[in-house]
C-alpha positions as CSV (number, residue, x, y, z in Angstrom):
1,M,-2.8,-49.9,-8.2
2,S,-1.8,-46.5,-9.6
3,A,-0.2,-43.9,-7.4
4,A,-2.2,-41.9,-5.0
5,L,-3.1,-38.4,-6.6
6,L,-5.1,-37.1,-3.6
7,R,-4.7,-38.2,0.0
8,V,-6.9,-36.6,2.9
9,D,-5.4,-37.4,6.3
10,H,-7.7,-36.9,9.4
11,L,-9.4,-33.9,8.2
12,V,-11.5,-32.1,10.7
13,K,-14.0,-29.3,10.4
14,R,-16.3,-27.9,13.1
15,F,-19.0,-25.3,13.0
16,G,-19.4,-24.4,16.6
17,G,-20.5,-27.6,18.3
18,L,-21.3,-29.3,15.1
19,V,-18.4,-31.6,13.7
20,A,-19.0,-31.7,10.0
21,T,-15.8,-33.4,9.1
22,D,-14.7,-36.0,11.8
23,R,-11.1,-37.0,11.0
24,A,-11.9,-38.0,7.5
25,Q,-9.6,-40.1,5.5
26,L,-9.8,-40.4,1.8
27,T,-7.4,-41.7,-1.0
28,V,-8.1,-41.0,-4.7
29,H,-5.8,-42.8,-7.2
30,Q,-4.4,-41.3,-10.4
31,G,-6.9,-41.9,-13.5
32,E,-9.9,-43.2,-11.4
33,I,-13.3,-42.2,-11.2
34,H,-14.0,-42.0,-7.4
35,A,-17.5,-41.4,-6.0
36,L,-18.3,-40.0,-2.7
37,I,-21.7,-41.0,-1.3
38,G,-23.7,-40.7,1.8
39,P,-26.9,-39.5,3.3
40,N,-28.0,-35.9,3.4
41,G,-26.1,-34.1,6.3
42,A,-23.2,-36.5,6.1
43,G,-20.7,-33.7,5.2
44,K,-20.0,-34.4,1.7
45,T,-20.2,-30.8,0.5
46,T,-18.1,-29.6,3.6
47,L,-15.4,-32.1,2.6
48,I,-15.5,-31.0,-1.1
49,Q,-15.3,-27.4,0.1
50,Q,-12.0,-28.2,2.1
51,L,-10.5,-30.2,-0.9
52,S,-11.1,-27.2,-3.3
53,G,-10.1,-24.6,-0.8
54,A,-13.3,-22.7,-0.1
55,L,-13.2,-23.9,3.5
56,A,-9.9,-24.2,5.7
57,P,-10.0,-27.3,8.0
58,D,-9.6,-27.0,11.6
59,A,-7.2,-30.2,11.5
60,G,-5.6,-32.6,9.1
61,H,-3.8,-32.5,6.0
62,I,-4.6,-32.5,2.2
63,V,-1.9,-33.9,0.0
64,F,-2.2,-33.5,-3.8
65,D,0.2,-34.8,-6.3
66,G,2.9,-35.3,-3.6
67,A,2.6,-31.8,-2.2
68,D,0.7,-30.6,1.2
69,I,-1.9,-28.1,-0.1
70,T,-3.7,-27.6,3.1
71,S,-3.0,-24.0,3.3
72,L,-3.2,-23.1,-0.5
73,S,-5.9,-20.8,-1.9
74,M,-8.5,-22.0,-4.3
75,H,-6.7,-20.3,-7.3
76,E,-3.4,-21.9,-6.2
77,R,-5.0,-25.4,-6.2
78,V,-6.6,-24.6,-9.6
79,H,-3.0,-23.7,-11.0
80,R,-1.8,-27.0,-9.6
81,G,-4.4,-29.0,-11.3
82,L,-7.1,-29.6,-8.8
83,A,-10.3,-27.9,-9.5
84,R,-13.9,-28.0,-8.4
85,S,-16.2,-27.5,-11.6
86,Y,-18.1,-24.5,-10.6
87,Q,-15.0,-22.6,-9.6
88,I,-13.3,-22.8,-12.9
89,T,-16.2,-23.3,-15.1
90,S,-18.5,-20.1,-14.5
91,I,-19.3,-20.1,-18.1
92,F,-19.7,-16.6,-20.0
93,K,-23.2,-17.1,-20.8
94,R,-23.1,-14.3,-23.4
95,L,-20.3,-15.7,-25.4
96,P,-20.2,-18.8,-27.9
97,V,-19.2,-22.2,-26.9
98,L,-15.9,-21.8,-28.8
99,D,-15.0,-18.6,-27.0
100,N,-15.7,-20.1,-23.5
101,L,-13.2,-22.8,-24.4
102,A,-10.7,-20.5,-26.0
103,L,-10.6,-18.2,-23.0
104,A,-9.9,-21.3,-20.7
105,L,-7.1,-22.3,-23.0
106,Q,-5.7,-18.7,-22.8
107,A,-5.9,-18.7,-19.1
108,R,-3.8,-21.9,-19.0
109,Q,-1.3,-21.0,-21.6
110,G,-0.9,-17.3,-21.0
111,S,-0.7,-14.5,-23.6
112,S,2.2,-13.4,-25.6
113,L,2.9,-9.6,-25.6
114,R,4.4,-9.9,-29.0
115,F,1.7,-8.6,-31.5
116,W,3.2,-10.2,-34.5
117,R,2.6,-13.7,-32.8
118,A,-0.9,-12.9,-31.8
119,A,-2.7,-13.8,-34.9
120,R,-1.0,-17.2,-35.1
121,T,-1.4,-17.9,-31.4
122,E,-5.1,-17.0,-31.8
123,V,-5.7,-19.4,-34.7
124,Q,-3.9,-22.3,-32.8
125,R,-6.0,-21.6,-29.6
126,Y,-9.4,-21.7,-31.5
127,A,-8.3,-24.8,-33.3
128,Q,-7.4,-26.4,-29.8
129,A,-10.8,-25.2,-28.5
130,A,-12.6,-27.0,-31.3
131,V,-11.0,-30.2,-30.4
132,V,-12.1,-29.8,-26.8
133,A,-15.6,-29.1,-27.9
134,E,-15.6,-32.3,-29.9
135,R,-14.2,-34.1,-26.9
136,V,-17.3,-33.2,-24.7
137,G,-19.8,-33.5,-27.5
138,L,-20.2,-30.0,-28.3
139,D,-18.7,-29.8,-31.8
140,G,-22.2,-29.1,-33.3
141,Q,-22.6,-26.2,-31.0
142,L,-19.3,-24.1,-31.6
143,Q,-21.0,-20.8,-32.3
144,Q,-24.0,-21.3,-29.9
145,I,-24.3,-18.8,-27.1
146,A,-23.5,-20.6,-24.0
147,G,-26.5,-19.3,-22.0
148,A,-28.9,-20.6,-24.7
149,L,-27.5,-24.3,-24.2
150,S,-29.6,-26.7,-22.4
151,H,-28.9,-27.4,-18.7
152,G,-27.1,-30.7,-19.7
153,Q,-25.1,-29.1,-22.4
154,Q,-23.9,-26.4,-19.9
155,R,-22.7,-29.2,-17.8
156,Q,-20.9,-30.5,-20.8
157,L,-19.2,-27.2,-21.5
158,E,-18.2,-26.9,-17.7
159,V,-16.4,-30.3,-18.2
160,G,-14.8,-29.1,-21.4
161,I,-13.6,-25.9,-19.8
162,A,-12.0,-28.0,-16.9
163,L,-10.1,-30.0,-19.4
164,A,-9.0,-26.9,-21.4
165,T,-7.5,-25.5,-18.0
166,G,-5.6,-28.7,-17.6
167,A,-7.1,-30.2,-14.5
168,K,-5.6,-33.2,-13.2
169,L,-8.3,-34.0,-10.7
170,L,-11.8,-32.5,-11.1
171,L,-14.3,-32.3,-8.2
172,L,-17.8,-32.7,-9.5
173,D,-20.8,-31.9,-7.2
174,E,-23.8,-33.7,-8.4
175,P,-23.1,-33.5,-12.2
176,M,-26.3,-35.2,-13.0
177,A,-28.5,-32.9,-10.8
178,G,-31.5,-31.4,-12.7
179,M,-31.1,-33.5,-15.9
180,G,-33.6,-35.5,-17.7
181,A,-32.8,-39.2,-18.5
182,E,-31.3,-38.4,-21.9
183,E,-29.0,-35.7,-20.6
184,S,-27.8,-37.9,-17.6
185,E,-27.0,-40.6,-20.0
186,R,-24.9,-38.3,-22.2
187,M,-23.1,-37.1,-19.0
188,V,-22.4,-40.6,-17.8
189,T,-21.0,-41.6,-21.2
190,L,-18.9,-38.4,-21.3
191,L,-17.5,-39.1,-17.8
192,Q,-16.8,-42.7,-18.6
193,S,-14.7,-41.6,-21.6
194,L,-12.6,-39.6,-19.2
195,R,-11.5,-42.6,-17.3
196,G,-7.7,-42.6,-17.3
197,E,-7.4,-39.4,-18.9
198,C,-8.5,-37.0,-15.9
199,T,-9.1,-38.1,-12.4
200,L,-12.7,-37.5,-11.1
201,L,-14.1,-37.2,-7.5
202,L,-17.6,-36.9,-7.8
203,V,-20.5,-36.4,-5.3
204,E,-23.9,-37.8,-6.7
205,H,-27.2,-39.1,-5.5
206,D,-28.0,-41.0,-8.5
207,M,-26.8,-44.5,-7.4
208,D,-27.5,-46.1,-10.7
209,A,-25.0,-43.6,-12.3
210,V,-22.6,-44.1,-9.4
211,F,-22.4,-47.9,-9.6
212,R,-22.0,-47.6,-13.4
213,L,-19.2,-44.9,-13.5
214,A,-17.2,-45.5,-10.3
215,D,-13.9,-47.5,-10.0
216,T,-14.1,-46.8,-6.3
217,I,-16.8,-45.7,-4.0
218,S,-16.2,-44.0,-0.5
219,V,-19.2,-43.6,1.9
220,L,-19.3,-40.7,4.3
221,V,-21.6,-40.8,7.2
222,A,-21.6,-38.2,10.0
223,G,-18.4,-36.8,8.6
224,R,-16.5,-40.1,8.7
225,V,-15.6,-42.2,5.7
226,I,-17.0,-45.5,6.8
227,A,-16.0,-47.6,3.8
228,S,-14.2,-47.4,0.7
229,G,-13.9,-49.9,-2.1
230,A,-14.8,-51.2,-5.5
231,P,-18.5,-51.0,-6.3
232,Q,-19.1,-54.6,-5.6
233,Q,-17.7,-54.4,-2.2
234,I,-19.7,-51.3,-1.3
235,R,-23.0,-52.9,-2.7
236,V,-22.9,-55.7,0.0
237,H,-21.2,-53.8,2.8
238,P,-23.5,-54.3,6.0
239,E,-22.6,-51.0,7.5
240,V,-23.2,-49.1,4.2
241,R,-26.5,-50.9,3.4
242,R,-27.7,-50.2,7.0
243,A,-26.6,-46.4,7.1
244,Y,-27.4,-45.6,3.4
245,L,-28.2,-47.9,0.6
246,G,-30.8,-50.0,2.3
247,D,-31.2,-53.6,2.4
248,D,-33.3,-53.7,-0.7
249,F,-30.8,-51.6,-2.8
250,E,-29.9,-53.0,-6.3
251,P,-28.2,-50.9,-8.9
252,T,-29.4,-51.1,-12.4
253,E,-27.2,-53.8,-14.1
254,V,-25.7,-52.4,-17.3
255,D,-23.9,-54.5,-20.0
256,A,-20.4,-53.4,-20.5
Protein backbone atom coordinates (compact mmCIF):
# COMPACT_ATOMS: atom_id res chain seq x y z
CA MET A 1 0.00 0.00 0.00
CA SER A 2 1.23 3.53 -0.78
CA ALA A 3 2.30 5.91 1.95
CA ALA A 4 -0.26 7.98 3.86
CA LEU A 5 -0.52 11.49 2.38
CA LEU A 6 -3.15 12.70 4.86
CA ARG A 7 -3.80 11.47 8.38
CA VAL A 8 -6.55 12.75 10.66
CA ASP A 9 -6.11 11.85 14.32
CA HIS A 10 -9.02 12.13 16.80
CA LEU A 11 -10.37 15.37 15.33
CA VAL A 12 -13.04 17.10 17.40
CA LYS A 13 -15.23 20.08 16.51
CA ARG A 14 -18.04 21.34 18.72
CA PHE A 15 -20.68 23.99 18.08
CA GLY A 16 -22.03 24.71 21.54
CA GLY A 17 -23.51 21.44 22.75
CA LEU A 18 -23.39 19.84 19.31
CA VAL A 19 -20.41 17.59 18.56
CA ALA A 20 -20.05 17.83 14.78
CA THR A 21 -16.77 15.90 14.57
CA ASP A 22 -16.35 13.26 17.26
CA ARG A 23 -12.71 12.09 17.48
CA ALA A 24 -12.74 11.39 13.75
CA GLN A 25 -9.90 9.35 12.29
CA LEU A 26 -9.09 9.11 8.60
CA THR A 27 -6.13 8.07 6.45
CA VAL A 28 -5.81 8.96 2.76
CA HIS A 29 -3.03 7.27 0.81
CA GLN A 30 -0.90 8.79 -1.91
CA GLY A 31 -2.46 8.49 -5.37
CA GLU A 32 -5.84 7.07 -4.36
CA ILE A 33 -9.38 8.26 -4.88
CA HIS A 34 -10.92 8.29 -1.42
CA ALA A 35 -14.65 8.89 -0.97
CA LEU A 36 -16.23 10.21 2.23
CA ILE A 37 -19.91 9.32 2.47
CA GLY A 38 -22.60 9.42 5.10
CA PRO A 39 -26.13 10.65 5.84
CA ASN A 40 -27.08 14.33 5.91
CA GLY A 41 -25.89 15.91 9.14
CA ALA A 42 -23.11 13.36 9.61
CA GLY A 43 -20.45 16.08 9.73
CA LYS A 44 -18.87 15.58 6.29
CA THR A 45 -18.73 19.29 5.41
CA THR A 46 -17.44 20.18 8.88
CA LEU A 47 -14.64 17.64 8.51
CA ILE A 48 -13.71 18.92 5.04
CA GLN A 49 -13.68 22.50 6.36
CA GLN A 50 -11.22 21.48 9.06
CA LEU A 51 -8.99 19.74 6.53
CA SER A 52 -8.98 22.79 4.29
CA GLY A 53 -8.35 25.22 7.14
CA ALA A 54 -11.70 27.00 6.98
CA LEU A 55 -12.48 25.76 10.52
CA ALA A 56 -10.08 25.17 13.39
CA PRO A 57 -10.61 21.90 15.29
CA ASP A 58 -11.11 21.92 19.03
CA ALA A 59 -8.85 18.89 19.44
CA GLY A 60 -6.88 16.43 17.39
CA HIS A 61 -4.30 16.70 14.62
CA ILE A 62 -4.13 16.88 10.82
CA VAL A 63 -0.91 15.58 9.28
CA PHE A 64 -0.32 16.22 5.57
CA ASP A 65 2.69 15.01 3.61
CA GLY A 66 4.53 14.24 6.84
CA ALA A 67 3.93 17.61 8.54
CA ASP A 68 1.40 18.67 11.18
CA ILE A 69 -0.73 21.35 9.48
CA THR A 70 -3.42 21.64 12.17
CA SER A 71 -2.62 25.29 12.87
CA LEU A 72 -1.88 26.40 9.31
CA SER A 73 -4.10 28.84 7.43
CA MET A 74 -6.01 27.97 4.26
CA HIS A 75 -3.53 29.68 1.93
CA GLU A 76 -0.60 27.97 3.66
CA ARG A 77 -2.25 24.61 3.08
CA VAL A 78 -2.87 25.44 -0.58
CA HIS A 79 0.79 26.41 -0.91
CA ARG A 80 1.77 23.01 0.50
CA GLY A 81 -0.48 21.25 -2.00
CA LEU A 82 -3.73 20.61 -0.10
CA ALA A 83 -6.67 22.44 -1.56
CA ARG A 84 -10.45 22.40 -1.53
CA SER A 85 -11.71 23.00 -5.03
CA TYR A 86 -13.77 26.13 -4.45
CA GLN A 87 -10.98 27.83 -2.49
CA ILE A 88 -8.50 27.73 -5.34
CA THR A 89 -10.95 27.55 -8.20
CA SER A 90 -13.05 30.66 -7.93
CA ILE A 91 -12.98 31.01 -11.67
CA PHE A 92 -12.71 34.40 -13.33
CA LYS A 93 -16.02 34.24 -15.16
CA ARG A 94 -15.26 37.17 -17.47
CA LEU A 95 -11.98 35.67 -18.68
CA PRO A 96 -11.46 32.90 -21.23
CA VAL A 97 -10.66 29.35 -20.14
CA LEU A 98 -7.04 29.72 -21.24
CA ASP A 99 -6.52 32.87 -19.16
CA ASN A 100 -8.00 31.18 -16.08
CA LEU A 101 -5.51 28.35 -16.35
CA ALA A 102 -2.60 30.67 -17.14
CA LEU A 103 -3.33 32.71 -14.00
CA ALA A 104 -3.32 29.54 -11.92
CA LEU A 105 0.06 28.60 -13.38
CA GLN A 106 1.36 32.11 -12.71
CA ALA A 107 0.30 31.86 -9.06
CA ARG A 108 2.20 28.59 -8.79
CA GLN A 109 5.31 29.68 -10.67
CA GLY A 110 5.59 33.30 -9.65
CA SER A 111 6.47 36.14 -12.03
CA SER A 112 9.86 37.39 -13.07
CA LEU A 113 10.56 41.11 -12.66
CA ARG A 114 12.93 41.07 -15.62
CA PHE A 115 10.93 42.53 -18.48
CA TRP A 116 13.13 40.94 -21.15
CA ARG A 117 12.08 37.50 -19.94
CA ALA A 118 8.37 38.32 -19.74
CA ALA A 119 7.39 37.55 -23.33
CA ARG A 120 9.13 34.16 -23.35
CA THR A 121 7.65 33.26 -19.96
CA GLU A 122 4.19 34.29 -21.13
CA VAL A 123 4.38 32.09 -24.22
CA GLN A 124 5.54 29.12 -22.17
CA ARG A 125 2.82 29.65 -19.58
CA TYR A 126 0.03 29.75 -22.15
CA ALA A 127 1.41 26.65 -23.82
CA GLN A 128 1.30 24.87 -20.45
CA ALA A 129 -2.23 26.19 -19.87
CA ALA A 130 -3.35 24.71 -23.18
CA VAL A 131 -1.93 21.33 -22.12
CA VAL A 132 -3.92 21.48 -18.85
CA ALA A 133 -7.08 22.43 -20.77
CA GLU A 134 -6.66 19.36 -22.96
CA ARG A 135 -6.07 17.27 -19.83
CA VAL A 136 -9.50 18.19 -18.45
CA GLY A 137 -11.35 18.04 -21.77
CA LEU A 138 -11.59 21.77 -22.47
CA ASP A 139 -9.14 22.05 -25.36
CA GLY A 140 -12.06 22.99 -27.63
CA GLN A 141 -13.07 25.91 -25.37
CA LEU A 142 -9.74 27.73 -24.89
CA GLN A 143 -11.16 31.14 -25.84
CA GLN A 144 -14.61 30.53 -24.37
CA ILE A 145 -15.51 32.97 -21.61
CA ALA A 146 -15.57 30.90 -18.43
CA GLY A 147 -18.92 32.27 -17.28
CA ALA A 148 -20.52 31.05 -20.52
CA LEU A 149 -19.44 27.43 -19.94
CA SER A 150 -22.02 24.89 -18.87
CA HIS A 151 -22.14 23.95 -15.19
CA GLY A 152 -20.28 20.71 -15.87
CA GLN A 153 -17.61 22.46 -17.93
CA GLN A 154 -17.07 24.99 -15.15
CA ARG A 155 -16.44 22.11 -12.77
CA GLN A 156 -13.98 20.67 -15.29
CA LEU A 157 -12.24 24.06 -15.34
CA GLU A 158 -12.10 24.01 -11.53
CA VAL A 159 -10.30 20.67 -11.64
CA GLY A 160 -7.94 22.08 -14.28
CA ILE A 161 -7.10 25.08 -12.13
CA ALA A 162 -6.43 22.78 -9.19
CA LEU A 163 -4.04 20.74 -11.33
CA ALA A 164 -2.36 23.93 -12.58
CA THR A 165 -1.71 25.09 -9.02
CA GLY A 166 0.10 21.83 -8.32
CA ALA A 167 -2.33 20.34 -5.78
CA LYS A 168 -1.10 17.06 -4.28
CA LEU A 169 -4.45 16.42 -2.59
CA LEU A 170 -7.69 17.85 -3.91
CA LEU A 171 -10.78 18.02 -1.70
CA LEU A 172 -13.90 17.81 -3.86
CA ASP A 173 -17.27 18.58 -2.29
CA GLU A 174 -20.03 16.94 -4.36
CA PRO A 175 -18.33 17.32 -7.76
CA MET A 176 -21.36 15.84 -9.57
CA ALA A 177 -23.95 18.07 -7.85
CA GLY A 178 -26.32 19.80 -10.25
CA MET A 179 -25.12 17.88 -13.28
CA GLY A 180 -27.14 15.97 -15.82
CA ALA A 181 -26.31 12.38 -16.71
CA GLU A 182 -23.97 13.29 -19.59
CA GLU A 183 -22.02 15.87 -17.57
CA SER A 184 -21.76 13.51 -14.61
CA GLU A 185 -20.35 10.82 -16.86
CA ARG A 186 -17.71 13.23 -18.19
CA MET A 187 -16.73 14.18 -14.64
CA VAL A 188 -16.48 10.53 -13.56
CA THR A 189 -14.24 9.83 -16.55
CA LEU A 190 -12.06 12.85 -15.76
CA LEU A 191 -11.65 11.92 -12.10
CA GLN A 192 -10.88 8.31 -13.01
CA SER A 193 -8.12 9.59 -15.30
CA LEU A 194 -6.49 11.42 -12.37
CA ARG A 195 -6.01 8.24 -10.34
CA GLY A 196 -2.35 8.01 -9.40
CA GLU A 197 -1.61 11.52 -10.68
CA CYS A 198 -3.40 13.50 -8.00
CA THR A 199 -4.82 12.20 -4.73
CA LEU A 200 -8.54 12.93 -4.37
CA LEU A 201 -10.77 13.07 -1.30
CA LEU A 202 -14.34 13.57 -2.39
CA VAL A 203 -17.69 13.97 -0.69
CA GLU A 204 -20.42 12.71 -3.00
CA HIS A 205 -24.04 11.58 -2.66
CA ASP A 206 -24.17 9.79 -6.01
CA MET A 207 -23.46 6.27 -4.79
CA ASP A 208 -23.11 4.80 -8.26
CA ALA A 209 -20.35 7.36 -8.97
CA VAL A 210 -18.72 6.68 -5.59
CA PHE A 211 -18.55 2.93 -6.12
CA ARG A 212 -17.20 3.40 -9.65
CA LEU A 213 -14.53 5.90 -8.62
CA ALA A 214 -13.30 5.12 -5.14
CA ASP A 215 -10.32 2.99 -4.21
CA THR A 216 -11.29 3.51 -0.57
CA ILE A 217 -14.57 4.59 1.01
CA SER A 218 -14.91 6.00 4.52
CA VAL A 219 -18.33 6.31 6.14
CA LEU A 220 -19.02 9.16 8.54
CA VAL A 221 -22.00 8.89 10.90
CA ALA A 222 -22.65 11.36 13.75
CA GLY A 223 -19.15 12.80 13.38
CA ARG A 224 -17.34 9.46 13.60
CA VAL A 225 -15.82 7.32 10.88
CA ILE A 226 -17.59 4.01 11.47
CA ALA A 227 -15.95 2.11 8.60
CA SER A 228 -13.21 2.55 6.02
CA GLY A 229 -12.19 0.12 3.34
CA ALA A 230 -12.43 -1.02 -0.26
CA PRO A 231 -15.82 -0.57 -2.00
CA GLN A 232 -16.61 -4.28 -1.84
CA GLN A 233 -16.05 -4.24 1.93
CA ILE A 234 -18.21 -1.16 2.46
CA ARG A 235 -20.98 -2.57 0.24
CA VAL A 236 -21.55 -5.48 2.63
CA HIS A 237 -20.61 -3.84 5.93
CA PRO A 238 -23.62 -4.42 8.21
CA GLU A 239 -23.28 -1.21 10.23
CA VAL A 240 -22.89 0.89 7.07
CA ARG A 241 -25.93 -0.68 5.43
CA ARG A 242 -27.95 -0.16 8.58
CA ALA A 243 -26.86 3.46 9.10
CA TYR A 244 -26.73 4.74 5.53
CA LEU A 245 -26.86 2.52 2.44
CA GLY A 246 -29.89 0.44 3.34
CA ASP A 247 -30.32 -3.29 3.02
CA ASP A 248 -31.51 -3.05 -0.60
CA PHE A 249 -28.59 -0.98 -1.88
CA GLU A 250 -26.76 -2.36 -4.89
CA PRO A 251 -24.55 0.01 -6.94
CA THR A 252 -24.74 -0.18 -10.71
CA GLU A 253 -22.20 -2.64 -12.05
CA VAL A 254 -19.89 -1.10 -14.65
CA ASP A 255 -17.58 -3.07 -16.88
CA ALA A 256 -13.91 -2.21 -16.42
